[in-house]
C-alpha positions as CSV (number, residue, x, y, z in Angstrom):
1,M,15.5,61.5,2.7
2,N,16.2,58.9,-0.4
3,I,13.1,58.2,-1.9
4,G,12.4,55.3,-5.4
5,I,10.4,55.7,-7.6
6,L,9.7,52.5,-9.5
7,G,7.9,53.4,-12.7
8,L,8.8,56.8,-14.2
9,G,5.4,57.7,-15.8
10,L,3.0,60.4,-15.4
11,I,2.7,59.4,-11.6
12,G,5.8,58.6,-11.1
13,G,7.9,61.7,-12.9
14,S,5.0,64.0,-11.1
15,L,6.3,62.5,-7.7
16,G,9.9,63.5,-8.5
17,Y,9.7,66.5,-9.5
18,D,7.7,67.6,-6.1
19,L,9.7,65.4,-4.2
20,R,12.9,66.9,-5.4
21,S,11.7,70.5,-5.0
22,Q,11.5,69.9,-1.4
23,G,15.3,68.7,-0.9
24,H,14.8,64.5,-1.1
25,H,17.1,62.7,-3.3
26,V,15.2,60.9,-5.7
27,L,16.1,57.7,-7.6
28,G,14.0,56.4,-10.3
29,V,13.9,52.8,-12.1
30,S,12.5,52.2,-15.3
31,R,12.1,49.4,-17.9
32,R,13.7,51.4,-20.6
33,E,17.2,53.5,-20.4
34,S,16.1,56.4,-22.7
35,T,13.1,57.1,-19.8
36,C,15.9,57.1,-17.6
37,Q,17.9,59.4,-19.2
38,T,14.8,61.9,-19.9
39,A,13.6,61.5,-16.2
40,V,17.0,63.1,-15.1
41,A,17.3,65.7,-18.2
42,L,13.8,66.9,-17.2
43,G,14.9,67.0,-13.7
44,S,12.5,64.9,-12.3
45,V,14.9,62.5,-10.7
46,D,18.4,62.4,-9.4
47,E,19.4,59.7,-10.8
48,A,17.9,57.1,-12.7
49,S,18.8,53.0,-13.5
50,V,16.8,50.3,-15.3
51,D,18.8,48.2,-12.4
52,M,16.3,47.9,-9.2
53,S,19.5,47.5,-7.0
54,L,19.8,51.6,-7.2
55,L,16.9,51.5,-4.8
56,A,18.9,49.6,-2.1
57,V,19.6,53.0,-0.5
58,A,16.1,54.1,-0.4
59,D,14.0,54.8,3.0
60,I,10.5,54.8,0.7
61,I,10.0,53.6,-2.6
62,F,6.6,54.7,-4.9
63,V,5.5,51.7,-7.4
64,C,4.3,53.5,-10.2
65,T,4.3,50.6,-12.7
66,P,0.8,49.6,-14.1
67,I,-1.3,48.0,-12.3
68,A,-0.6,44.4,-13.6
69,L,3.3,44.7,-12.7
70,I,3.0,46.0,-9.0
71,V,3.0,42.8,-7.0
72,P,5.3,41.1,-9.4
73,Q,8.0,44.0,-9.8
74,V,8.0,44.5,-5.5
75,E,8.5,40.5,-5.7
76,Q,11.7,41.6,-7.4
77,L,12.5,44.7,-5.0
78,I,12.6,43.1,-2.0
79,T,15.8,41.1,-2.5
80,H,17.6,44.0,-2.9
81,L,16.3,46.2,0.6
82,S,16.4,46.2,4.1
83,A,13.4,45.4,6.4
84,A,13.2,49.1,7.0
85,T,12.5,50.4,4.3
86,I,8.8,51.8,3.2
87,I,6.5,50.6,0.3
88,T,3.8,52.0,-1.2
89,D,2.0,52.2,-4.2
90,V,-0.1,54.1,-6.8
91,G,-2.6,51.9,-8.1
92,S,-6.1,52.3,-8.6
93,V,-7.2,48.9,-7.4
94,K,-6.0,48.4,-3.9
95,A,-7.6,45.0,-2.3
96,P,-5.7,42.6,-4.7
97,I,-2.8,44.2,-4.5
98,V,-2.5,44.7,-0.8
99,Q,-3.3,41.0,-0.3
100,A,-0.6,40.0,-2.5
101,I,2.5,42.4,-0.9
102,S,1.1,42.5,2.6
103,P,2.4,39.1,3.5
104,L,5.6,39.8,1.6
105,W,6.5,43.1,3.0
106,E,5.3,43.9,6.9
107,R,6.0,47.9,5.8
108,F,4.0,47.9,2.8
109,V,1.3,50.8,3.1
110,G,-1.6,50.6,0.1
111,G,-1.5,53.8,-1.7
112,H,-3.6,55.8,-4.6
113,P,-3.1,59.6,-5.6
114,M,-6.2,60.4,-7.6
115,A,-5.0,62.6,-10.2
116,G,-3.7,62.5,-13.3
117,T,-4.6,63.8,-16.7
118,A,-5.6,62.0,-20.4
119,D,-1.7,61.8,-20.8
120,S,1.1,59.1,-20.1
121,G,4.9,58.9,-20.0
122,I,7.6,60.7,-18.1
123,E,7.3,63.9,-20.7
124,A,3.6,63.7,-19.1
125,A,5.1,64.6,-15.9
126,Q,4.1,67.8,-14.5
127,K,5.1,69.9,-10.7
128,N,1.9,70.2,-8.3
129,L,-0.1,67.7,-9.6
130,F,-1.2,66.4,-6.6
131,V,-2.5,69.6,-4.9
132,D,-5.9,69.4,-3.6
133,R,-6.3,66.2,-5.0
134,P,-7.7,62.7,-3.0
135,Y,-5.0,61.0,-1.9
136,V,-6.2,57.3,-0.5
137,L,-4.1,55.6,2.0
138,T,-5.3,51.6,2.6
139,P,-3.4,50.1,5.9
140,D,-4.1,47.7,7.6
141,A,-4.5,46.5,11.2
142,T,-0.7,44.8,11.0
143,T,0.5,48.3,8.9
144,P,3.5,49.6,11.3
145,K,2.3,52.8,12.8
146,D,5.5,54.7,12.1
147,A,5.1,53.9,8.3
148,I,2.1,55.3,8.2
149,A,3.1,58.4,9.4
150,I,6.5,58.8,7.4
151,L,3.9,58.3,4.5
152,E,1.3,60.4,5.7
153,E,3.6,63.5,6.0
154,I,5.2,63.1,2.5
155,V,1.5,63.1,1.0
156,R,0.5,66.3,3.2
157,S,4.2,67.9,1.8
158,L,2.7,67.2,-1.8
159,K,-0.1,69.4,-0.8
160,A,-3.1,66.5,-1.3
161,K,-5.7,65.2,0.9
162,I,-5.7,62.4,3.1
163,Y,-8.0,59.8,3.1
164,H,-7.8,56.1,4.9
165,C,-10.5,53.2,4.3
166,Q,-10.0,49.8,3.7
167,P,-8.9,48.1,0.4
168,E,-12.3,46.7,-0.5
169,Q,-14.0,50.9,0.4
170,H,-11.6,52.1,-1.9
171,D,-12.6,49.3,-4.7
172,R,-16.4,49.8,-4.6
173,A,-15.6,53.8,-4.5
174,V,-13.7,54.0,-7.4
175,S,-15.9,51.5,-9.0
176,W,-18.4,54.8,-9.0
177,I,-16.7,57.6,-9.6
178,S,-13.5,56.6,-11.7
179,H,-13.8,53.1,-13.5
180,L,-17.8,53.2,-14.3
181,P,-16.9,56.6,-16.4
182,V,-14.3,55.1,-17.8
183,M,-16.8,52.4,-19.3
184,V,-19.5,55.0,-20.0
185,S,-17.9,57.6,-21.9
186,A,-16.1,54.5,-24.0
187,A,-19.3,53.4,-24.8
188,L,-20.6,56.9,-25.6
189,I,-17.6,56.8,-28.0
190,T,-18.6,53.6,-29.7
191,A,-22.3,54.8,-30.0
192,C,-21.7,57.8,-31.6
193,T,-18.9,56.7,-34.1
194,G,-21.8,53.8,-34.9
195,E,-23.9,56.5,-36.9
196,N,-24.5,54.8,-40.2
197,D,-24.9,57.9,-42.0
198,P,-21.4,59.6,-43.1
199,A,-22.7,63.1,-43.3
200,V,-24.4,63.3,-40.1
201,L,-21.5,61.7,-38.5
202,Q,-19.6,64.4,-39.7
203,L,-21.7,67.2,-38.9
204,A,-21.9,65.6,-35.0
205,Q,-17.9,65.8,-35.0
206,N,-18.2,69.0,-36.7
207,L,-20.7,70.2,-34.1
208,A,-19.1,68.5,-31.1
209,S,-18.3,70.5,-28.1
210,S,-17.0,71.2,-24.3
211,G,-20.5,68.7,-23.5
212,F,-19.2,65.8,-25.5
213,R,-15.5,66.7,-24.9
214,D,-16.0,66.5,-21.1
215,T,-18.4,63.7,-21.3
216,S,-16.6,61.5,-23.9
217,R,-12.8,62.5,-22.3
218,V,-12.1,59.7,-19.5
219,G,-13.1,57.0,-22.6
220,G,-10.7,58.2,-24.8
221,G,-7.4,57.5,-22.3
222,N,-4.5,55.2,-21.5
223,P,-6.4,51.6,-23.7
224,E,-3.8,49.4,-21.3
225,L,-5.1,51.4,-17.9
226,G,-9.0,50.8,-18.7
227,V,-8.5,46.9,-19.3
228,M,-6.5,47.0,-15.8
229,M,-9.3,48.7,-14.0
230,A,-11.8,46.1,-15.5
231,R,-9.6,43.2,-15.1
232,Y,-8.5,44.4,-11.1
233,N,-11.4,45.6,-9.9
234,R,-14.0,43.2,-12.1
235,Q,-16.7,42.7,-9.6
236,A,-17.2,46.3,-8.1
237,L,-17.1,47.5,-11.7
238,L,-19.4,45.0,-13.0
239,G,-22.0,45.9,-10.1
240,S,-21.6,49.6,-11.2
241,L,-22.2,48.7,-14.6
242,Q,-25.5,46.7,-13.8
243,Q,-26.9,49.5,-11.6
244,Y,-26.0,52.1,-14.1
245,R,-27.8,49.7,-17.0
246,Q,-31.0,49.9,-14.9
247,N,-30.5,53.5,-14.5
248,I,-30.7,53.5,-18.6
249,N,-33.4,52.1,-19.2
250,E,-35.4,53.5,-16.9
251,F,-34.6,56.6,-18.7
252,I,-35.3,54.6,-22.2
253,N,-38.9,53.8,-20.3
254,L,-39.7,57.2,-19.4
255,I,-39.2,58.8,-22.5
256,E,-40.7,55.9,-24.9
257,Q,-43.4,56.1,-22.5
258,K,-43.4,60.1,-23.1
259,D,-43.7,60.7,-19.3
260,W,-41.8,64.3,-19.0
261,I,-42.9,65.1,-15.9
262,T,-41.2,61.7,-13.9
263,L,-38.4,62.6,-16.5
264,E,-38.1,66.4,-15.2
265,A,-38.3,65.0,-11.5
266,K,-35.3,62.6,-12.6
267,L,-33.3,65.2,-13.7
268,Q,-33.9,68.0,-11.1
269,S,-32.6,65.1,-9.0
270,T,-29.7,64.7,-10.8
271,Q,-29.0,68.2,-10.6
272,Q,-29.6,68.6,-7.0
273,A,-27.2,65.5,-6.2
274,R,-23.8,66.2,-8.6
275,P,-22.5,68.8,-6.6
276,F,-22.0,66.3,-3.7
277,F,-19.6,64.9,-6.0
278,T,-17.9,67.5,-7.9
279,D,-17.3,70.6,-5.0
């Protein structure tokens, strides 16, 4: 197939590597000519351009731009396409994207590969990024079945795990396990850097090990992505943050009251619950 990738960053570049390795002809489009040249040199795409018309021959196009650019970029893109072309995106928020694009393009299938690293850009792209990772598809009742089937076939070839859900369900779910952790992690880093004794702050930095590294990782990631999560999944994220705040307050109260028995019961409960999210 001719497969187009609009946006040659971590996700777009990684898709290119895997799809090319399966014999597809991959066409890439980026805003920067330097990114296009790098993508071709690295072997992520066969051809690349800053001109969207390159994607006119694509059978399916993955839109891998930042969330804020997905809809406006698709509005420009569709002027170059035939009606048979399938468009999908990789945005981490689905409801506003699906609501905006579905009326514009019949053969649109919302998507979200749950994969990535703290790094960004074409240089961060890697092979086999999607292996054993969840890949969510959010078609609606009007999405053509053949378009869904073709995208499913490609996702399976990436060795990813396919999940189907409604866009709104997706956004509520990721607010808990993706967007909330970013904000909590960022708050943790902010709280630690607020230590007003320089000697204690330096000691904390020297002593920080895997526990802090793991819990602070996503809060130290791409700021633009964090803002986009909050902006486009605002209601679901606010609900998650408010519930989290209630739980934090409960832990504060237990410690203030020296209620060690209830605190231990809480921690036993979280110990038992964690494997359901991580295994």
